[in-house]
N, C-alpha and C positions, 0 to 999 in steps of 0.2 A: 505492502501499499505506500503512496506516496505521502509524504511528510506534506503536513497543512500549510507550511508555510511557503511548497511550489506553485506558483504562479499558473496558469493558464498558457502564458508563452513560453516556461521552462515545457511542460508538457508539449507542448508546441515542437520543441526542439529536440524532446526527446524520439515523439514521434514520426519528427522529419530524419533522423538516424537510422533509425530500425526498418522505414520506408524507402530510404537510399538504399540502404546497404541489401535491402529485398530486390532492387533494380538492378546492382549493381550483378547480385546472382543471375537475373535474366541475361543481363550483356554476357557474362562468361559462364552460360551453358553448366549450372550445377554448382559451379569452385567455389567454395567458399571465400568471402572476402575476408580480409586481416588488418584492411584498414580503423585502425583505431581514431582516429579524424572525430568521431561525433560522442555526444553522454547516449546513453541507450538506459531506458528504463522498460521494463520486460512489462510492468503490469499496466503501462500504456493502454488504451482501448483501442486497437486500431481502428481504419475508418473515418473516423470522425473527418481527415483532414481529405477526405479520397478526389472529393472535388481537382484537386488539384494535379491528381495524378492519369487525367484523363489524357486522352492523346491529342487537343489545342491548351495543356497547357494554365485548365480555369479562362481562358478567353475562349469566346464563341469562334471562333476563325483565327487561325495563323496563316500570313501573306507572305512570300520568298518573290522579292523584287529579281528577277532573270533577263538579260539580253536574251534573245533568242538564238542570237550566233554563238552566245558562251555554254554551249551544251556540256562542257566539262564541268560547270559549276552547278549546274541544275543534276548532273548526275550525281557530283559529290553532297549537293545538300538533301538529295533525295535520298541516298545510303545513309548520310548522318539521321537523318529522320526518322529511317528506318528501322536504326538498331538502338534509338531513343523513344522507341513509342511512341512517335508523334504524329500528323497528319498536316501536311504543309501543302497550300493551293499557289500560285504560280500567278502573278502578275507580270504581264509581258513588257519591260522594260525597250525604251525609244529613244531613238537617238537624239540628241538636239536641231539634227540638220532637218529635221522631218517637220518641226516645230515653227511654223508663221510668226511672223512677227506680229500681227494682228491679236495672235493668239496670246500674248502676252500680256499679265495684267498693268493697266495703266498707269499705275503710280510706280516709279521705278523703271519704265521702260525703257527710258535714252541707257540706264545702264544696263539692267540686263541685257541687251540686245549687243550690246557689247561681249559678252561672259564667251567660254568658249563652250563648244559642242559637248561639250562630256557632261558640264556643270547644268547645262540648260537637260539633256538627257534625264540625268538625276533627278531634277527639280518639276519637271513634267512627270515623271516616269512615280514617284512619290507623290504625286496631287492625285494619278491615277487609282493609286491605292487607295486614301482619301477617299476617294470617290467611289468606288465598290462599298468602302464602309459606310459611306452614307445613303448610297444606292441600295444595298441591301438591307438595311437598315439594325445594321449590327449592335449589337451592346458595346460591344470591345472586340478588339481583334491586335494581334503581335505581328508588326512587320516587321521582317528582315531584310538584308543585303544581302546578295547568293554566296558572299565568301563569310559569311558570319559561323564563328566557333563557339564550342561550352564545351564544358565540364561535364563527366558522365554521372557525376552526384549533382543533377541541375534541379532536379525536384525539389533538394533538399534544400538548397539555396534558393528556390522560391518559393520556399516554406518561410522562410526567416524573411525575403522578402515583403511576403503577404500581411504577417503583424506587423511590419512597419508600417508597411502601406494603410491597412487600415487602421491604424493609430494617427499616419500622416496628414492625410485628406479628413479626418471627421475629431480628432477629439477636440474638445475646448481649452481655447487658452487656460479659461480661468480652472482647470484641473492641472495645470502644471505645477503648480504649488506645492500641491500633493509630493512631487517626486522629487527624489537627491539627485540633483543636474549639478555634474563637474563642469567648471568655466577653465580653460585651458588656452595658452596662446596661441594664435593662429599662424602656423608658420610660412605660409603664403606669403609670397614676394611680388609688392605690388609692380615690381619694375619687371617681371618675370612671366607673371602671371598669363597664360595663354588666353585666360578667361577673363581678363578685365574688361576687357570693352561691352561685354554681354549683360552688364546690370548697370542700371541707374545710380546704383549704390557702392561707395567703395569698400572694398574689402573688409571686412570686421577683424578688431584687433583680438578678440577672443572669440573662442570656439563653445558650445556648449552642449554637452554630452551628456546623455542617457543612456543605463544599458534595456536592450530591449527586452529582456526577460523581465525586468521590474514595470516598463513602460507598458505591455501588452495585457490585457486580462479580458475577462467575460469571453461567451460564445459566441463565433463570429456564427454568420450567418453561411451554410456551404454552399451557397449559390452566388456570396459576392466576396471571393477568397479574397480578392481586393480591397475590397470598400465598394460600396456604391458607385459606381461607373458616371453618377449622376451629379456625385462631389470631385471628381478629378478629371483631366483632362488628356495626361502624358504620365506614362511610366517607364522613364528612360532607362532602360534597363542594361542596354550596349552602345556603349560609348569609347571613345578614344581618349579620354581625360576629361575630369568634372570641375568645377570651383567649388569651394565650401558655398555654406547660402550666407546672403546677404539680406541687411535690414537696413533701413534709416539712420544714418548716426546717432541718431534723438532716441531709439529704440533697440539700441544695440545690447545693452546692457539686460534688456529682459528679455524674460523666457518666454520664447512664443513656438507655433508649430510652424510657424514659416523659417524661424533660425535651431532649430534646436536637432540636433545630431542625433540617431538611437544607432546603437554599437553594438556589436556582436563578438563579443572578443573571445580568442582560442578556435576559431573557425581554419580549420586546418584546409580548406581550399582556396584558401588563401597565401599565396607564396607570401615569400621572406621582404621586408620591405626593398629591401637591394635588387630586387624584381620589378617593384612598382613604376615600369615606364610605358608611356603608351608606345614609344618608336626608338628604335636603338637609339637614332639620334637624338632622342628627348631629353627633357631633365626628368629626374626623378617628382613621383608624385608629391604633392604635400601630405598626402595620409601616408608617407612613407616616415614625417617625422611628428606627426599629431596626435598617434594613436601606438599602443603595442604593437608588436608584431603580431600577424594573424587575423588582426582586425577586422571587420567589413563594418560600414559604416552604410547609415538610411538618411538619407537629407531631402529635404525643398530641392528641385534644381534653381533655382534663384542665382546661382554664381555662375551660369550658365554650366556650357558641355559640347561637347567637338566629338563628331562621326555620330550619323544617324544609323546604326551597323544593327540595333536593334530596339525596338520601342512601340509601347503599348497606345492605344488611344482608343479614349471612350466616342459613344456617339455623339457623344456632346464636345468631345475633343474633334474630332473628324469635322465635323459642322463649321466649328469655328475656324480650324486651321484650313479647310478648304478655302470658306469665304475669306478669309484675310489674305494665304498667296496662289489661291485659283483665281481668285476673281478683282480681288479690291487691290495690291501691290507685290511684286518681287523684283529684287535688285543684286541678289546675294546668292552663295553659295547654300545649299537647303540648310547644313547642321547648322550654321552661324544665325541663318532667319529662323529657325525652330526655338535655338538657345536663348537667343532674346527674346524671342516670344514670350519666352517661360522667366526670362527675367524683369518682364515689364507689367503691365495690368493693360485692360481696355480704356483707349479714347473716352475724356469725359462727355456728357450728353451736348450736342449739336447747339451754339448760340442762338441758333434759328429757333428753337423752345421759346415757349412761351415760359415767361415767370414761374408759372405754379405749375407748369409740369416738368419744368427743367430741376427746379427744389425736390417734386417725387420721385423723380428721376435719380438725382443723387441720393436721395435718402434708401432706393434700394439697391442700387448700385455698383455694394460694396461686393456683394456672396456673387454677382452675376462676373464684375469684370475679374474677381481675382480668377487668374492662371494657377491650377493648378497640376504643377508639373513632380512627381518623386524620382529620386533616382538612388542609384548605390556604387559605392567605392569599394573596391576595385568594380569595375563590369561584372556582372554576370554572363554576356554574352562581349564575342569582341571578335575582330575580323584576322581570319587565318591568311595568314602569308605561306602559298604553297610551293612547290618547288617548280622549275622551268622556266625561270625569270624573274622580274621584277613585278611589283604589283602594280594595279594603273589605279590604285588609291594614294595618292602621296600621303607621307606620314607625316605626324606632328613633330616637327624638329628640321624637318624639311629632310629630302633624299627618297631613297628607297627602302622598304624592306627588302633584302637580299636573302635571308635567313630564313628557314624553314620552321615556323610557330608560330603560337596564337601568342599575343602577348594576355598579361592576367587569368592564364588558365592552364591549371596544373595536370589534370587527368582530358587531355583533350579528345575529345571523339574524333576529329580529324585525325589528328598525328598517330592515334590509337584503331583505325579504322583497319586495319587487318585483323590485328588480335582482335578487337570486337566480334567482325563479321567468322574468323575461324571457333571464337568459341573463347579464347585462352585464357587464363588466370589472371590473377592481380600482378603475380612478377611478373609478367612479359606485356604489363601496359607500361609505358614511358609517362614518368611524371618530368613535365619540360623544366620544372621550376622547382628544383626538390632542397629540404631543408638541407 
């Protein structure tokens, strides 16, 4: 029997460990996993978190954007999804040379027309994915780029993320006072931060960290594993670097859902700090210095992020993004636009409204205008750089990645695909970032 002081989140972590090992056993055809990176509790009731173990990872659909000419990538992601028990549908990527100037959103078109064909094609391909979510009226969907990779213990990672997401998308600020929050110095360097322009606010001097195991509580709605999609827009699960949350300087010392950082220490799916960089030529992530080794953190994406290798959107989020960047404006590479969108808020009511209507709109605007984007560091999904030449995705820090690897991901599905397809045991799997 579990001690009374165990929270629901503690049980969640225990269940996640058990079920992740169960999935590992499926991958390895009966071999018993000896991986010891999880806290196991044998008397936790299995099945209460089974909604995360479906073939779409708790979302309604999973889409992968793929250029028709890149059959190699289509085959690779299909195999990776198959051995992971995932059901992925493909969105056909398009080339930028097929987009007429008249189709570019009016605001920013003088800049967007100058962008490369690759950037234009990427933008429109992501808009097409958002269009499908809106058109099919999907509650939520996960969008992949076709060079995405993940750890074989993905469902364990998503289980802890889901607990954090529920907290960060619903918990009232008034309840934070009852938690023990630790304030530490923020190691982000304003001069070197690649996310410095993503937020209207400066980098915070302090980080407010709270243990996930003490924060999450209560029985979740099994049909809403990541929280009510009416309360969030984007879950930025795969990126190549993210900034810590930011707040107005006057609010910096306050503990709010907007600036709280939930922590999951002793997560051995997280590489050591010396490996926490998005690109071989890039700097170490601030996370390498901010928290203890093997800690994964969860927070609002108000500090910006780069790369859209994997992100989930709600119906609410898909409509807002498609309206903003498919209809109204677009002038930059898609991940920068999305990062800036997450760091801001909707424009105030127009001056053309009558004073009475404007006052009413302002009064009710805060909940409608808030852009709720949640992210995780290190990311759960990352770009895989395969053999056979340079990646066609430029890396953060300059240059191209020439090493066959996936940053941030220890037991990579892509790098272990041969072994997983053979049903090899754990000893035959490659941990590309060993301790």
